[in-house]
C-alpha positions in Angstrom: 14.2 -5.6 -9.0 17.7 -6.9 -8.2 19.2 -9.9 -10.0 18.4 -12.3 -7.1 14.8 -11.2 -6.9 14.4 -11.4 -10.7 15.8 -14.9 -10.6 13.5 -15.9 -7.7 10.5 -14.3 -9.4 11.2 -16.4 -12.6 10.6 -19.5 -10.5 7.0 -18.5 -9.8 4.6 -19.1 -12.7 1.8 -16.6 -13.3 -1.0 -18.8 -12.1 -2.6 -20.0 -8.9 -1.1 -22.9 -6.9 -2.5 -25.5 -4.6 -1.1 -25.0 -1.0 1.3 -28.0 -1.0 2.8 -27.1 -4.4 3.0 -23.4 -3.4 5.1 -24.3 -0.3 7.6 -26.0 -2.5 7.9 -23.0 -4.8 8.4 -20.7 -1.8 11.3 -22.8 -0.6 12.8 -22.9 -4.1 12.5 -19.1 -4.6 14.0 -18.1 -1.3 17.4 -16.5 -1.7 18.3 -14.5 1.4 21.4 -15.5 3.4 19.3 -15.7 6.6 16.6 -18.2 7.5 13.5 -16.3 6.2 10.1 -16.5 7.7 7.3 -17.8 5.6 4.0 -15.9 5.8 0.5 -16.2 4.6 -1.3 -13.0 3.4 -5.1 -13.3 3.0 -7.5 -10.7 1.7 -11.0 -11.2 3.2 -14.3 -9.8 2.0 -15.1 -8.2 5.3 -15.3 -4.7 6.6 -12.9 -4.4 9.6 -14.7 -1.2 10.8 -17.8 -3.3 11.6 -17.6 -5.1 14.9 -19.7 -7.9 13.6 -17.2 -8.5 10.8 -14.0 -8.5 12.9 -12.0 -11.7 12.2 -9.6 -12.3 15.1 -8.3 -15.4 16.9 -5.3 -17.7 17.5 -4.1 -20.9 16.1 -1.4 -23.3 17.5 0.9 -24.3 14.7 1.6 -28.0 14.9 5.3 -27.4 14.1 5.8 -24.1 15.8 7.1 -20.8 14.2 10.8 -21.6 14.3 11.3 -18.5 16.4 12.1 -18.3 20.1 9.4 -16.3 21.8 10.0 -14.3 25.0 6.9 -14.6 27.2 6.0 -12.1 29.9 3.3 -12.8 32.4 1.6 -10.2 34.7 0.5 -12.2 37.7 0.7 -12.3 41.5 0.9 -14.9 44.2 0.0 -18.5 43.2 -0.4 -17.6 39.5 3.0 -15.9 39.5 4.6 -19.2 40.7 2.5 -21.1 38.1 3.9 -18.9 35.4 7.5 -19.3 36.5 7.1 -23.1 36.7 5.6 -23.0 33.1 8.8 -21.4 31.8 7.7 -17.7 31.3 10.7 -15.5 30.7 9.5 -12.6 32.8 6.9 -12.7 35.6 5.7 -10.0 37.9 3.2 -7.2 38.3 3.9 -3.6 39.4 7.6 -4.0 38.9 7.2 -5.1 35.3 4.7 -2.4 34.6 7.1 0.2 35.9 9.9 -1.1 33.6 7.6 -1.0 30.6 6.6 2.6 31.4 10.3 3.4 31.5 10.7 2.1 27.9 11.7 -1.6 28.5 10.2 -3.8 25.8 12.3 -7.0 25.7 9.5 -9.5 25.2 7.4 -10.8 22.3 4.1 -11.9 24.0 2.3 -10.7 27.1 -0.2 -12.6 29.3 -2.1 -11.2 32.2 -4.4 -12.7 34.8 -7.8 -10.9 34.7 -7.4 -9.4 38.2 -4.5 -7.3 37.0 -6.0 -6.0 33.8 -7.2 -2.8 35.5 -3.5 -1.8 36.0 -2.2 -3.4 32.8 -4.8 -1.5 30.8 -3.0 1.7 31.7 -0.2 0.5 29.4 -2.5 0.4 26.4 -0.8 3.3 24.6 2.5 1.5 24.9 1.5 -2.1 24.3 -1.4 -1.6 22.0 0.4 -0.2 18.9 3.0 -3.0 19.2 0.3 -5.7 19.3 1.4 -6.7 22.9 -1.7 -5.9 24.9 -3.2 -9.0 26.6 -6.7 -9.7 25.2 -9.3 -12.2 26.2 -10.1 -13.0 22.5 -6.6 -14.3 22.0 -6.4 -16.2 25.3 -3.8 -13.9 26.8 -6.1 -12.6 29.6 -6.6 -15.8 31.6 -6.1 -17.5 35.0 -4.8 -20.5 33.1 -1.4 -19.0 32.7 0.5 -22.3 32.5 -1.7 -23.4 29.5 -1.2 -20.0 27.8 2.5 -20.0 28.2 2.7 -23.6 26.9 0.7 -22.8 23.8 2.8 -19.7 23.0 5.9 -21.8 23.5 4.5 -24.5 21.2 3.8 -22.0 18.4 0.5 -20.1 18.9 0.1 -17.4 16.4 -2.5 -14.6 16.3 -4.5 -13.6 13.2 -6.4 -10.3 13.0 -7.9 -8.6 10.0 -6.4 -5.2 9.5 -7.3 -2.3 7.1 -8.5 -3.3 3.6 -9.4 -6.8 5.0 -5.8 -8.1 5.1 -4.7 -10.9 7.5 -1.0 -11.7 7.7 0.3 -14.7 9.7 3.7 -16.4 10.0 3.6 -20.1 9.4 7.3 -21.1 9.8 10.7 -20.7 8.4 12.2 -21.5 5.0 14.4 -24.1 6.7 11.3 -26.2 7.6 10.6 -29.1 5.3 7.7 -28.8 2.9 5.4 -31.1 4.9 5.8 -29.0 8.1 5.3 -25.7 6.3 2.2 -27.2 4.6 0.7 -28.5 7.8 1.3 -25.1 9.6 -0.2 -23.1 6.7 -3.1 -25.5 6.5 -3.8 -25.1 10.2 -4.0 -21.3 9.9 -6.1 -21.4 6.7 -8.6 -23.7 8.5 -8.8 -21.4 11.5 -9.4 -18.2 9.4 -11.9 -19.9 7.1 -13.9 -21.2 10.1 -13.8 -17.7 11.6 -16.0 -16.3 8.8 -18.5 -13.9 10.4 -22.2 -14.8 10.0 -22.8 -11.2 8.7 -20.2 -11.6 5.8 -22.1 -12.0 2.5 -20.5 -12.8 -0.8 -17.0 -14.2 -1.3 -15.2 -14.4 2.1 -11.6 -15.3 0.8 -10.8 -12.9 -2.0 -7.1 -13.7 -2.4 -4.3 -15.6 -0.7 -0.5 -15.5 -1.1 2.3 -17.3 0.6 5.9 -16.0 0.5 9.2 -15.9 2.3 10.4 -12.6 3.9 12.4 -11.5 0.9 11.0 -13.8 -1.8 8.2 -13.3 -4.4 4.6 -14.1 -3.5 3.0 -17.3 -4.7 -0.8 -17.0 -5.3 -3.0 -19.7 -3.8 -6.1 -21.2 -5.4 -8.8 -19.4 -3.3 -11.6 -21.3 -5.1 -10.2 -24.7 -3.9 -9.6 -23.3 -0.4 -13.1 -21.9 -0.2 -14.6 -25.1 -1.4 -12.6 -27.1 1.2 -14.1 -25.2 4.1 -17.5 -24.1 2.7 
């Protein structure tokens, strides 16, 4: 480790922390010159290969992510106007699909009305690997486009269990004060804990860490978290 990382790591004691205390340690240990993201990393006792143990959903952070999100909406007619009025950055249908096929990817979130998913689905090989494919489970395939745009603007984040049962979710920036980071992280933890599949037996939350982009991980007290939402 470099000197800065060694100094930062020394600020983290080899023990588990309560969420509120952990957030303070993450801020103290951050050392990058840019405004680092703060992320939660959770290891769940589920098998992602089983459809009945897939943990996926969204949560609206009360204080946002601290990042400007560029929103694209696939829509026509009345819904196209609704999306524009809601403040979407890019709105259209065939024209946008053609641009994306040509390699244009200047957006962070995509929403589609259900009637266009037959065409949008053909972009799966391009959007899927980047996590940009609209999906009903995350509220991005909907006729309520204004609501979807507003939630994304406010700070809606997606959580999805990946290989080895890992879920990683951004909860803000190091520049946020401790209370805002705590409330954001608490909101995500609550959502993931309440999303426990009925088929999951044994311990659901196996480990939890919060860290800044460049900083050391701070281990959370999973026993206390599990008890809170048992």
